[in-house]
C-alpha positions as CSV (number, residue, x, y, z in Angstrom):
1,M,-38.9,28.6,10.0
2,K,-40.2,31.8,11.7
3,H,-37.6,34.3,12.6
4,T,-36.8,34.8,16.3
5,Q,-39.5,36.9,17.9
6,Y,-39.1,39.1,21.0
7,A,-41.7,39.5,23.8
8,F,-40.6,42.0,26.5
9,T,-42.5,43.2,29.5
10,Q,-42.0,45.8,32.1
11,S,-40.6,43.0,34.4
12,D,-37.5,42.8,32.1
13,L,-36.4,46.2,33.4
14,S,-35.3,47.3,36.9
15,P,-37.1,50.0,38.8
16,L,-34.1,52.3,38.2
17,Q,-34.4,51.7,34.4
18,L,-38.1,52.4,34.5
19,D,-37.5,55.7,36.3
20,Q,-34.8,56.6,33.7
21,I,-37.2,55.8,30.9
22,T,-39.9,58.0,32.4
23,A,-37.4,60.9,32.6
24,A,-36.2,60.2,29.1
25,A,-39.7,60.3,27.7
26,Q,-40.3,63.7,29.3
27,I,-37.0,65.0,27.8
28,L,-38.2,63.8,24.3
29,R,-41.6,65.5,24.8
30,T,-39.9,68.8,25.5
31,G,-37.7,68.6,22.4
32,G,-34.6,67.0,23.9
33,I,-32.4,64.3,22.5
34,V,-32.0,60.8,24.1
35,A,-29.6,58.1,23.1
36,F,-31.1,54.6,23.6
37,P,-30.2,51.0,22.9
38,T,-31.7,48.8,20.3
39,E,-30.8,45.2,19.4
40,T,-28.7,46.6,16.4
41,V,-26.8,49.7,17.6
42,Y,-27.5,52.6,19.9
43,G,-29.8,55.2,18.4
44,L,-29.9,59.0,18.8
45,G,-33.6,59.7,19.3
46,A,-35.9,62.7,18.9
47,D,-39.7,63.1,18.7
48,V,-40.4,62.6,15.0
49,T,-43.1,65.3,15.0
50,N,-40.8,68.0,16.5
51,P,-38.8,69.8,13.7
52,V,-36.5,71.6,16.2
53,A,-35.5,68.3,17.8
54,I,-34.9,66.7,14.4
55,E,-32.6,69.6,13.6
56,K,-30.6,68.9,16.8
57,I,-30.0,65.4,15.6
58,Y,-28.4,66.6,12.4
59,K,-26.3,69.1,14.2
60,I,-25.1,66.6,16.9
61,K,-24.2,64.0,14.3
62,Q,-22.8,66.6,11.8
63,R,-25.1,64.8,9.3
64,P,-26.1,66.1,5.9
65,I,-29.7,67.3,6.0
66,D,-30.7,65.3,3.0
67,H,-29.6,62.0,4.6
68,P,-32.9,60.5,5.9
69,L,-33.5,59.2,9.4
70,I,-35.2,55.9,10.4
71,V,-38.5,56.2,12.3
72,H,-38.8,53.8,15.3
73,I,-42.3,52.7,16.3
74,G,-43.5,50.8,19.4
75,N,-46.1,48.5,17.9
76,I,-46.8,47.0,14.5
77,S,-50.3,48.5,14.7
78,H,-48.7,52.0,14.5
79,L,-47.4,51.4,11.0
80,H,-50.6,52.7,9.4
81,Y,-50.2,56.0,11.3
82,W,-46.8,56.8,9.8
83,A,-47.0,55.1,6.4
84,Q,-49.6,54.7,3.7
85,A,-50.2,52.4,0.7
86,I,-48.5,49.5,2.5
87,S,-48.1,46.5,0.2
88,D,-49.1,43.0,1.1
89,S,-45.4,42.0,0.9
90,A,-44.4,44.7,3.4
91,W,-47.1,43.5,5.8
92,K,-45.8,40.0,5.5
93,L,-42.3,41.0,6.4
94,A,-43.5,43.2,9.2
95,N,-45.6,40.4,10.7
96,H,-42.7,37.9,10.3
97,F,-39.7,39.9,11.5
98,W,-41.0,42.6,13.9
99,P,-40.0,43.5,16.4
100,G,-36.5,43.0,15.0
101,P,-33.7,44.4,12.9
102,L,-35.7,45.1,9.8
103,T,-36.4,48.6,8.3
104,L,-39.1,48.9,5.6
105,I,-39.0,51.8,3.1
106,L,-42.6,52.8,2.5
107,P,-44.7,55.8,1.2
108,R,-44.8,58.2,4.1
109,S,-47.9,59.6,5.7
110,N,-48.4,63.3,6.1
111,R,-47.4,63.1,9.7
112,I,-43.8,62.6,8.8
113,P,-42.0,65.9,8.2
114,D,-39.6,66.6,5.3
115,S,-36.7,66.9,7.6
116,V,-37.0,63.2,8.6
117,T,-37.0,61.9,5.0
118,G,-34.6,64.3,3.4
119,G,-37.6,65.6,1.3
120,Q,-38.4,62.2,-0.1
121,G,-41.9,60.7,-0.4
122,T,-40.8,57.6,1.4
123,V,-39.8,56.9,5.0
124,G,-37.8,54.1,6.7
125,I,-39.7,52.5,9.6
126,R,-38.8,49.8,12.0
127,F,-40.1,48.2,15.2
128,P,-37.0,47.6,17.4
129,A,-36.5,44.5,19.6
130,H,-35.0,45.8,22.8
131,P,-36.8,46.1,26.2
132,V,-35.4,49.7,26.8
133,A,-36.3,50.9,23.3
134,L,-39.8,49.4,23.5
135,A,-40.5,50.8,27.0
136,L,-39.4,54.2,25.9
137,L,-41.6,54.1,22.8
138,R,-44.6,53.0,24.9
139,A,-43.9,55.7,27.4
140,L,-44.2,58.3,24.6
141,G,-47.6,56.9,23.5
142,P,-49.1,55.6,20.3
143,E,-49.2,58.9,18.5
144,K,-45.4,59.4,18.9
145,A,-42.4,57.8,17.3
146,L,-38.6,58.3,17.4
147,A,-36.5,59.5,14.5
148,A,-33.2,57.8,15.4
149,P,-30.0,57.4,13.4
150,S,-27.1,55.7,15.1
151,A,-25.7,57.7,18.1
152,N,-22.3,58.6,16.6
153,R,-20.7,61.3,14.4
154,F,-21.8,60.9,10.8
155,G,-19.8,58.3,8.9
156,R,-18.0,56.9,12.0
157,I,-18.3,53.5,13.8
158,S,-21.8,52.9,15.2
159,P,-22.0,52.5,19.0
160,T,-22.9,49.2,20.6
161,L,-22.4,50.3,24.2
162,A,-23.6,53.3,26.1
163,A,-20.0,54.1,26.8
164,H,-19.4,54.5,23.1
165,V,-22.1,57.1,22.9
166,H,-20.7,59.0,25.9
167,Q,-17.1,58.9,24.5
168,E,-18.2,60.3,21.1
169,L,-21.1,62.6,21.8
170,G,-20.7,63.4,25.5
171,S,-22.9,66.3,26.8
172,T,-24.4,67.1,23.4
173,V,-27.0,64.4,24.2
174,D,-29.5,65.2,27.0
175,M,-29.6,61.7,28.3
176,I,-28.1,58.3,27.5
177,L,-30.1,55.2,28.4
178,D,-27.8,52.2,29.2
179,G,-29.2,48.9,28.0
180,G,-26.0,47.0,27.9
181,A,-24.3,45.6,24.8
182,C,-26.4,45.4,21.6
183,D,-27.2,41.8,20.7
184,V,-26.9,42.1,16.9
185,G,-24.2,44.8,16.6
186,L,-24.9,45.7,13.0
187,E,-27.5,48.1,11.6
188,S,-30.9,46.8,10.4
189,T,-31.6,45.3,7.1
190,I,-33.3,47.9,4.9
191,V,-35.9,46.7,2.4
192,S,-37.6,49.0,-0.1
193,F,-41.1,48.4,-1.7
194,H,-41.0,51.7,-3.7
195,D,-41.0,49.9,-7.0
196,E,-43.3,47.1,-5.7
197,I,-40.5,44.5,-6.0
198,P,-38.8,44.0,-2.6
199,Q,-35.2,45.2,-2.8
200,I,-32.5,45.2,-0.1
201,L,-30.9,48.6,0.1
202,R,-28.7,47.8,3.1
203,P,-27.9,44.3,4.1
204,G,-28.2,43.4,7.8
205,S,-28.6,40.4,10.1
206,I,-31.9,39.4,8.4
207,T,-30.5,37.8,5.3
208,L,-31.7,37.7,1.7
209,L,-32.6,34.0,2.1
210,E,-34.7,34.7,5.2
211,L,-36.6,37.5,3.4
212,E,-37.2,35.3,0.4
213,A,-38.4,32.5,2.6
214,A,-40.8,34.8,4.4
215,L,-42.3,36.1,1.2
216,N,-42.0,32.9,-0.8
217,N,-40.8,35.1,-3.6
218,S,-37.6,36.7,-4.9
219,V,-35.9,39.7,-3.3
220,I,-33.5,41.9,-5.3
221,L,-30.2,42.9,-3.8
222,A,-29.0,46.4,-4.7
223,H,-25.4,46.2,-5.8
224,H,-24.9,49.9,-6.3
225,I,-26.6,51.4,-3.4
226,N,-25.1,54.8,-3.6
227,N,-26.6,55.2,-7.1
228,Q,-30.1,54.3,-5.9
229,S,-32.9,56.8,-6.4
230,I,-34.0,56.4,-2.8
231,R,-31.5,57.7,-0.2
232,T,-31.3,55.6,2.9
233,S,-29.3,55.5,6.1
234,G,-25.8,54.1,5.7
235,S,-26.0,54.3,1.9
236,L,-22.9,56.4,1.2
237,P,-19.7,54.8,-0.2
238,A,-17.7,55.8,2.9
239,H,-19.3,55.0,6.2
240,Y,-18.9,53.1,9.5
241,A,-15.2,54.1,9.4
242,P,-12.5,54.3,12.2
243,M,-10.1,57.2,12.2
244,T,-7.2,54.7,11.7
245,P,-6.8,53.7,8.0
246,L,-8.5,50.3,7.5
247,R,-7.6,48.0,4.6
248,V,-9.3,44.8,3.6
249,Y,-7.2,41.9,2.2
250,S,-7.6,38.2,1.5
251,N,-5.8,35.8,3.8
252,T,-3.2,35.2,1.1
253,Q,-2.3,38.9,1.1
254,I,-2.9,40.3,4.6
255,W,0.3,39.1,6.3
256,Q,2.5,40.2,3.3
257,Q,1.0,43.7,3.6
258,A,1.5,43.7,7.4
259,F,5.2,42.9,7.1
260,I,5.6,45.6,4.4
261,L,4.1,48.2,6.7
262,A,6.1,46.9,9.7
263,E,9.3,47.3,7.8
264,K,8.5,51.0,7.7
265,N,8.2,51.0,11.5
266,L,4.4,51.4,11.3
267,R,2.2,49.8,14.0
268,V,-0.3,47.4,12.5
269,M,-3.3,45.5,13.9
270,V,-4.1,42.4,11.8
271,I,-7.7,41.2,12.3
272,T,-8.5,37.8,10.9
273,W,-11.3,35.3,11.2
274,S,-9.4,32.2,9.9
275,N,-6.1,30.7,10.7
276,T,-5.2,30.0,7.1
277,N,-1.8,31.1,6.0
278,K,-1.0,32.6,9.5
279,P,2.8,32.7,9.8
280,E,4.9,32.1,12.9
281,F,6.4,35.5,13.7
282,S,7.5,37.9,16.4
283,N,7.4,41.5,15.4
284,Q,7.1,44.5,17.7
285,F,5.1,46.4,15.1
286,I,2.4,43.8,14.4
287,E,-0.4,42.6,16.7
288,Q,-3.1,40.2,15.7
289,F,-6.7,39.5,16.8
290,S,-8.9,36.6,15.8
291,M,-12.6,37.3,15.2
292,P,-15.2,34.5,15.3
293,E,-15.7,32.3,12.3
294,D,-19.5,32.6,12.8
295,P,-21.0,35.7,11.0
296,V,-23.5,36.3,13.8
297,A,-20.9,36.4,16.5
298,Y,-18.5,38.3,14.2
299,G,-21.2,41.0,13.6
300,R,-21.9,41.3,17.4
301,Q,-18.2,42.1,18.0
302,L,-17.1,44.1,14.9
303,Y,-17.8,47.7,15.9
304,A,-16.7,47.3,19.5
305,K,-13.3,45.8,18.3
306,L,-12.9,48.5,15.6
307,R,-13.4,51.2,18.3
308,Q,-11.0,49.5,20.7
309,F,-8.2,49.2,18.1
310,D,-8.9,52.7,16.8
311,Q,-8.1,54.1,20.2
312,A,-4.9,52.0,20.5
313,E,-3.0,54.3,18.1
314,F,-2.2,51.8,15.4
315,D,-1.0,53.3,12.1
316,Y,-3.1,50.8,10.2
317,M,-5.8,48.2,10.7
318,L,-5.7,45.3,8.2
319,I,-8.7,43.1,8.2
320,E,-9.3,39.7,6.5
321,S,-12.0,39.8,3.8
322,P,-15.1,37.8,4.9
323,P,-16.3,34.7,3.1
324,D,-18.2,35.1,-0.1
325,H,-21.4,33.8,1.3
326,P,-24.9,35.4,1.7
327,N,-24.7,35.2,5.5
328,W,-21.6,37.4,5.5
329,L,-23.1,40.0,3.2
330,A,-23.8,42.7,5.9
331,I,-20.2,42.4,7.3
332,A,-18.7,42.6,3.8
333,D,-20.8,45.7,3.2
334,R,-19.7,47.4,6.4
335,L,-16.0,46.6,5.8
336,Q,-16.2,47.9,2.2
337,R,-17.6,51.2,3.4
338,A,-15.3,51.5,6.4
339,S,-12.2,51.0,4.2
340,Y,-13.4,53.2,1.3
341,H,-10.8,56.0,1.8
342,S,-7.9,53.6,2.2
343,P,-5.6,53.7,-0.9
344,D,-5.6,50.0,-1.5
345,N,-9.3,49.7,-1.3
346,N,-10.5,52.4,-3.7
């Protein structure tokens, strides 16, 4: 079955939004930085051909300069402009899933500066599926694209609302376009064709099974992403993390650990997705929140809830480990990285 396709027109946007997009495009043309919504998370955008603007992104995010940025394009026909030696498999995935939450790692064209790729010969490119993002890209024109990582401090929770961007980055951004809540809520699936065999470097809402079905061929899942020869966004062991220590436990362990912490007068938020082994209790130091049992709905809520609980001054967040199923792979990946520095998860 063909993946959901998106077809947006100018009529999807209000006159105010169109005026804001026109203003945002002008800011970008003059080297400014604009935060904008995509279907995955909010991005921090700069003109990909402007080295000064690209440098601003790294400074705002406090991001290592060798950590590459993803390039966002406004039409599949623009892919040839920014990449070269595009394989048949890459074209198949682009035609099947774009616009949508898929990033392709491809040999870069000479129009992509070193600062965008961290000096690598490859570049990550995607065609986002959000009316505001698409209108902004179209306003910039066919010979422009946006280099855009997530609009947050490096290593922290990605924003899924414009308010999240404002809270974290404030006036360091020239403009924030508000497109409402992100529909997917997790970063794009990243697929590499560097070694000709398609390989998932970062799992996302487009699953391994969907990719294999589109290609009618096998796709490799990278199990040790941080040791990959290709550096990609979100590939470090610690990432997507709240300030509050986060620990991941099975449903047989999570409540035991919560009570141990509560006995030390520590405030604990317990985040579960199942009701298995949930005890009857009343404890002033423990609060509980139930996430959806569906991975799509879970992913849509995850970052917003982590931000909410992070601001509530808990001493710990304990989160139930997701099911061992391919559809939960992206969520398991984000939780593993978000909990990397927690003592019980090293």
